[in-house]
N, C-alpha and C positions, 0 to 999 in steps of 0.2 A: 538714613541707614548707610553702615560702613560699607566699603569697596568690598571687604571680605563677604559680608551677608548678602550684598547685591549679587556678588559672583554665584554664591551657593544657591541662591534664589533662582537664578537664571539657569543653573544647571538643573535644579528641580523641573521647571517650566519646559525645559527642553526636554526632557524626559517624559514629560505628560503632553508635549505637543508632537505627537508622532505624525509624520508625513501620511496620507489618505491611505495609499497602498502599505506601506510599511506597518503600520497598525494592525491591518488586517493580518499579514502574515506572521507578526509576532503573536498575535490572539490565536493564531492557528497553531504555532508553534509550542506554546505554552498549554493550549487546550490538549494537543497530542501527547505532551508530557503527562499531564494530569490524567489522561485517558489511561495511560500505560500503567499509572500508579494506583489510580483510584476506580477506574472503570467509569461507565457512562453514568452512573448515579453519582459520582464525586464530581461531575462537570456542572459549572453553573456560570451565566453571564456575569453574575454580580462577583463571584469569587475570582473570575478571570480578569474583571478590571482590577481588583484590588492587587492581584498577582503582576499585573502588567503596569501598575502605576497610574492608570487613567481614570477618568470620572465613570461613576457606576453607568452613565447613560452611553458611553463611549461606544462599547461593544455593539450596541443595538443600531447604530449607524451603519455596521456590516452585516450583523445577523440579526434578523428580526426577532428571533426566540432560539431557545437551546436546540430545536429540531433543526433549523435552518444551521447551526453551527454544526451539527452532527452531519447534515448531509455534506457541509463545505469540507469536514474532514475526510469523508468518504471519498468525494471526487478528487481530492489532493491525494489520496491514497492511490487510487486507480492511476492517477497521471504518473505518479513516482514508479509505480509498478510497471505501467507501459513503457516510461523511459529505460528503465532496467531491461527490457526484453528487446527494445530496439539496439540497446548496446551490444547485448549477447548474441544476437543473431545477425550481427553486422557483417561477418566472416566466418568462411570455414565450412566445410561439408555438412550434409544434413545432420550426422551423427553429433558432428561436434557442436552445431548450433543447437540442436536438441538438448543436448547435456548441459549447454551453456543456460539455456532458458530455465531447464529444471534446477539447476544450481540458484539461478536469479530467483525464482520462485520460493524454493526452499528457504533461503537467508532471510528474504522478505518476511516469510511467515513466522519463521523463528525469532527475527530480531522486533517483530511488530504484531505480536499476537493479539493484542486488544484492538489495533487499528484495522487487522485482518478480518477480527470476529465481527466488527461495526460494519465494514465492507461489504460482508455476505448477509448481513442480517436482514432479513425481510422487514422489521419494523420500520426500516428506512422511509418505507412508503415508495412510491411509484413515480419518484422524481426524474423528470426528464433528462437533468444534467448529470445524474448519477448513471441512467441506463446509457447516455451518449459516453460518459468515461469510461464505463466498463467495457463496452464495446470497442472503444479506441484502445484501450490497453491490451485487448486479446486479437486485435487484428494481426498482429505479427505472427504470431503462433498459428493463427487460422491460415494466414496465407502461406506461412512456411509449409504446413501440413498438406494444404491444395497442392503446391508446386511439388512436392515430393511424391504425392500420387499421379501427379501429371508424367512424373518422370519414372515412373513404378517402382520407388522404393519405399512406399507405403500402402497397404491394404486399400480398396475401395471404401466409400462410406461418408458420411458427413462428417466434415472437418470439426464442426464444432461439438460433437459427440465424443469425437477421439480427444479433442482438446480436454474436455470436462472430466474424461475419465483419466487423464494424465494430471490433472490439477486435483481430483481427488485422492489419488494415490499420494503425490506430494503433500497435500494437506493432512491426511492421516501420517505420513512420516513425520512431519513436522511437529503434529500432537505427540506421538510418541518420544521424539527426542525432546521436546520441552517439558514432558512430564517426569522424566529421569526414569522411566522404565527401562531403558537400557544405558549403558554406559556411554558417556559422550565419545570414549576412544573406537567405539562401533558405527560411529556414524558415517564415516567415508565408505566403509563396506557395504552399510546398508543402503546408501546412495548408490553407488556402483552396481550392486545386485539389482536395484529397483530400476536403473535406466536399463540394464541388460533385460531384465525380463519385459521392459516398456518396448524395447527395439525388436526382442521376440516375437511379441506380439502385433507389431505394426507391420513387420516384414510380409510382404506377399507369399503367399503358399506356391511353391512351385510344384 
């Protein structure tokens, strides 16, 4: 075998010999790309192996079946959303942090519609990992609302219910913007109005 052919073969072998953790991350990255383009039905472990350049059996070392892959994508989505929340709520007044959290969720929803739909799909099943990831993701907004309530900046009530109402409103706005029902130039105005209405509803009645 010539040196050139040997080097070419080594390149191919390296591409097929991902480190254990790197392969899992690459599979998830490519799976999310496919999810965004073809939806859940377009995902398969066999096609994912071909796209990644590994053997058909390689993905099964990390995901026992397609549902396990979907569960892992869901967990990763909540982890990414939670990290965004932490960064958004790091500094500022309650209003500034609330606005930053809302912007973070809206951007995530617009940029990742297929992933977000998967994250909130009941067909994922009662996976403990998904439940824990979702709880961790919303820890920051829940704690922020509870803190604001203690300081008299937010009306009394269950923080979880308040957060769910806000998420539902943002989810709806993301759907409207993504559908093209309104012009993209109106996005900022609609967002500002939503945050304004949200704060009007959250402020204690004097």
